[in-house]
N, C-alpha and C positions, 0 to 999 in steps of 0.2 A: 488717528493711529490705527483704529480698528479697520477703517476703510482701506488704509495702506496695506495692512496685513492680509486682508481678504483679496485685494488686487494681486498681491505678490503670490499668494497661494493659487489663485486662478491662473496666473502666468506660468507658475511652476508645473501645474497639472497639464496645461496646454502644451508646454514645451516637451514634457515627458510623453504625452500622447503622440505627438508628431514624431519624436525621436524613436520611441519604442515600437511603433508600428512597422518601421522599415529597417531597424538596426538590430542585429543579433546581440544577444547578451553574451558577455565574456564567459567562456567555459574554463573551469578549473578542475584538474584531475586529482582525486583523492588516492586512487590506486588503479593502475592499468598493467600490473605485473603478471596477471594470470589470464585464463580464458573463460569466457562465459559468465560474466557477472549477471546475476539473475535476482533482482529485487533488493530493496533497501528498507530497513526497519529501524526505529529510533528508540533510545532510552538513555538515561544518564547513568552509565555504568559506574563511574568513579565518583559520583556525588559532587562534582565541581560546578554544577549549575549549567553545564553545556551538554547538548544531546550528542550521544555517540551512535555509531552505526553498526548493524549486523547485516552481512551479505553472504549469500551462497554463490559460489563459483561453480556452475553446473558442469562445464566441460572438464575442469581440473579437479572436481570432486572434493572441494574443501569448503568449510565455513570460516569466514574471517570476521573479526571485530575491529573497528576503527575508533580510536579515541580522539575526540575533538582537541586539537592542539592549542586552542585559544584563538581569539579573534585575530590577533596579530599574525598568526601563522596559518590561518585557515585556507589561504590560497596556495599553500604548498601541499605536498603529499603528507598524509596523516600517519601517525604511529599506528601500527596494526599488528595483529597476531592471528595465526591460524588456531582456532579453538577445537577443531575436529576434522577428521577425514570423513566426508559425507558424499559418496558417489551419487551423481545425478541429482544434486540438491536443487530444489525449486524455491525454497523459502527458508528464512532464518529469522527468528524473533526472540527478543529478550523476555525473561520471566524469572522471578525468584521462586523456584519450584520446591526447594527444601527449607524455606523459611529461615535461612541463615543470615539474611540481610545483604547478600551478594547476588547479583544477577547471573543467571544461567542462560543458555541459548538453545532453543528448540529448532531442529533442522528437519524439514519435510523433504523426502526424496521420492523420485519416480523412476521410470525406466526399468532396467533389469534389477535395480536395487530395491526400490519401493519399501523403504523403512522410515520409521520415526526415530530420531536421535535426540537424546538430551546431552548437551555439552555442559558439564558441571563447572561453574566458575570457581576460581581460587578463593581461599578464605581471606587472604590478605590482598588489599588493593595494590600493594607493591609488586604483586606477581601477575597482574592482569596481562602484561605483555610477554609473559613467559609461557610459551606454548606447552611446555612439559607439565605445567601446573593445572592445565585444563584436562578433565577426564570425560570420556565419552562412553555412553551406554546406548544400546538399542532397546526401545520399548517393545516388548513382545505383544504382537497383535493377533497372532495365530491365523492371520489372513495375509498371504504373500502377494495376492493379485491387486491390492489397492495401491494405486499410484498417487502418492500424497502430494498435494499442490499448495496447501496453505494452512496455517494454524494461528490461533489466537489464544492467549491465556485468559482464563476467567474462573471465578469461583461459582460453580454450578450448584453443588449439593450443600454448601455452607458447612463443610466439615473438612478436616485434614488440611492439606495444602492447596495451592492453586491447581485447578484442573486445566486440561488442554482441549480446546475445540479444534477439530481438524476436518478437512474435506479432501476428497480425492477425485480422480477422473477415470474414464474408461469403463471397461466391462465390470459390472457389479459395483460401480462407484457408490460411495456413501458419504454422508456427513454425520459426524458423531462426536463423542467426547471421551477422552481418557480420564478416568476417575483416579484422582490422587489417593494413594494409600496412606495409612497412618505414618509410616516412615517413607517419604518419597524416594529416598536413596535405595530402597529395596525395589529394584527395577522390575522384578518378576511379579510384584504385587499390583502394578498398574493394571487397570481394567478398561478394555475398549468397549464402549457402549454405542452402537449405531442408532441414530434417531431419524434418519431420512435417506431415501434414495437420492442419487444425484447423477448428472451426466458429466460435467466438467466444472468443478468448483473454481471460480475465479476470485471472488471476494468473500470475506467473512467479517461481519461486524457484530458486536455484542451490545444490545440495547434492550431496555424494558419497553417493548412496543405497545403493550396494552395496559400499562400503568398499574400492574397488580403486584409489584414489588419483587419480581424475580427476573432472571436474565433470559431474554429471547435471542434468537440468532437471525441475522439478515444476510442473505447470500445472493450473488449473481451466478447463475448456472448456465453454462455456455451452449451446449450442444442440444440437438433435437431430442425430445423425450418428454415424459410426463412431468418432469420437474423443471423443464427449461424456462428461463426468464428470471426476473427479480422477485424474490419472495422472502417471507419470514416464517420462522418455525417457532411455534408457541410452546414455551416451557410449561409442561403440565403440572409442575409443582411437586406433588407427593410422588408421582410415578415417573420420575425423570429418566429411568432406565428403559422406558418404552418409546415407541415412535411418537414424535412431536407433531402436532397438527400444523399443516401447511397452509399459509395464506399468501396468495399471489398479490404482488404490488403492481406489476405490469411487465411489458416487453415479452410476453409469452410468444414463442415462435420466432424470436429474434436471437441472433448470435451475440449475446451480451458479454462484455469484457469486464474490466475493473470499474468499480463504482466508488462514489464518495457519499457521505451522509452529512447534510448540513441544512440549516434553515436558509435556503437560497433567497426566498422572497421576504424574509424577516417578518413572518406572520405569527411567530411563536411555535410553529410546528416544524420538526425536522423533515426535510425532503430527501429524495434520492436523486443523484445525477449519475448516469451510467453511459458508457460508450457502447455502440453497436457496430460490429465489424462488417457484416455482409452488405448492409444497406448504407453504410458509411454515414453515421449520424451520432449525435449526442441526444440523450433523452432526459428531460427534466420531469421527474415523477413527483408531482406536487401532492403532499399529504393534505387531506381535506378535513380531518377531524382527529380527535385523540384516540379513537378506537384502533387505528392502524388498519382498518378494513376498507377505507375509501380513499382512492387516489385518482389523480387526473394526469394524463400524459401530454407533454409538449415537446415535439421534436425540435432540435437545434441543428442547423446545417453545419457541416464541416467544410471549410473552404478547400478548393482544389489544390492549393499550394501544399496541403498537409498530406501525410501518408495515411495508411489504414489505421483506424481508431484503435487505441490500446487502453489507455488509462486517463482518468480525469482526477484532478484535485482542485478544491475550491479555496480561493483566498482573494484578498484585496491587493492587487499588485501595484496600482497607481494611487492608492490611498484617497480615493474619491468617495469612500463610504459604501460603494456598491461591491458585491461579491463577483469575482471574475472566475473564469474556468481555465485552468492549465490543462492542456491536452498533449499526451504523448502518443506516438504512432509507430507503426512499422512501415517504412517507405518502400519496402519490397525492392530495394536497390534502384529506385527511380531517382536519377541524379538531381532532378529539379524539385523533388519533394522535401519539405521541411519536417524534421522528426518531432520537434516540440514547438508549439505555439501557445499563446494565451488569447482568450476571447473576452470581450466586454460588451454588455448590452447598452442600447441607446435609451429605450423606453421602460422595459420591464423584463424580468427573467423569462417571461413567456414568449418573448420575441422569437420568431422562427429563424432569423438571421442575426448573428452578433458580429461586431467588428473584430477582425483578427489582427494579431500583433506578433512580431518575430520573437523567437527565443534562440533556438539552436542553429538555425540555418540548415544547410543540406549535409553537413558532416555527420556521419553515423546513420544507421538505418533501423536497427531493432531496439527501440527504447522500451522501458518497462514502467511499472508503477512509480509514483513520485511521492516525495515528502516535501512539504512547504515549511520553511523556517528561516529565521534570520541567521545565516551561517557566519557572516562577517561582522555582525554587531553594529551595522550602520542604520538600523531602524526600518528597513524594508524587508519584504518577503522574497527569499531566494528559492530556487527549485533544485532539489536533490534527486538524482535518479541514477540509473545505470544503463549502459548500452553494450549488448553482448556480442554483436557481430558486425565488424567492420575492419577492412584492411587485410593484410597478409595473415593467412591461416585463421581468419575470422576471429581474431582475439578480442576485438571490440574496443571501444573507448574506455570501458571499465566503469568504475564508480566515479561519478562526476557531479559537479554542481554548476548551475548557471547563475551568474551574479546579476541581480536586478539593478538596472541603471538609475532607479528613481532618485537616489540621493548622490549620484555621481556629480 
């Protein structure tokens, strides 16, 4: 019986490998009603055990939330609500900022707007889809020139509510944190504390990198400058309102994009995997010890069928026990280029060339960061993303997900 089961599993994996290498995954649309979908973030807003989505629509200048409708209806368009008017929004992330047990949404905006918004969630879950029950405030930063790109909620100072780590781009760009006041609803009491210069913040992660019990920040910093590359900022502990010490991980001098943090080689240490735009490659930054100060770099080739590298996320798509890489790209309107693919290694994660497999095909061209989750409840990992520019008036494919065919 055991031999039969192992043989069946081998054949299943083999047939999936052959099928998925050449066949596009089925695309499902969550929302394509607006223009410029820019990013997807996840949280369980209504406590039903299913992950919901926050998305900023940059060109239409609003932030929306999508409630997972249940596995049965996941392939249809999802119930949604506009939670705030947020011009030039780049990022929208969930957080319970006022400690009332209900999630709010933080919107980061750039362009001529360049403001940080808090969209306060309704008190009653029955009002989540009522746009009039969401209330929006602008956090005063006293700096109008910061073009906000990305934010993550985190408890930095271990007092009051959740704080907000945020990064910007352009002239005088900074990474820092908004310190939550005693009453987070008193919007004028939020305090902006810069902790590092930046060039163009792409990713922000919160990790204790040096095992000292406090929160450090890992970032990919895109453009040329003194802070360019993948690096982490060391929380100074007592003096958190000062500049944090910078430690480079790798990729200095490269145009790094979105990254993921995961133990790719399963040695007990979390590594970094990042895309690099100009030289068109993925870089596996292997962590060498617990100090967070020693890393080794391994380039991974991007096949010519794909567009310009944008984002990576790590997951096991064919359930063979090895971690794979999902890659999203900007095809630059090259009709033959594929926007999203996934890669698997043959021998080890340090391989310079990985096998490529189809996901999106050539439909769409400017894809963004991704989230990996089982959206339809069939036991395999699907890919959630957005595509903001395709077709008439560049409205884009919108908020979409690709169905993993493993269990089809």
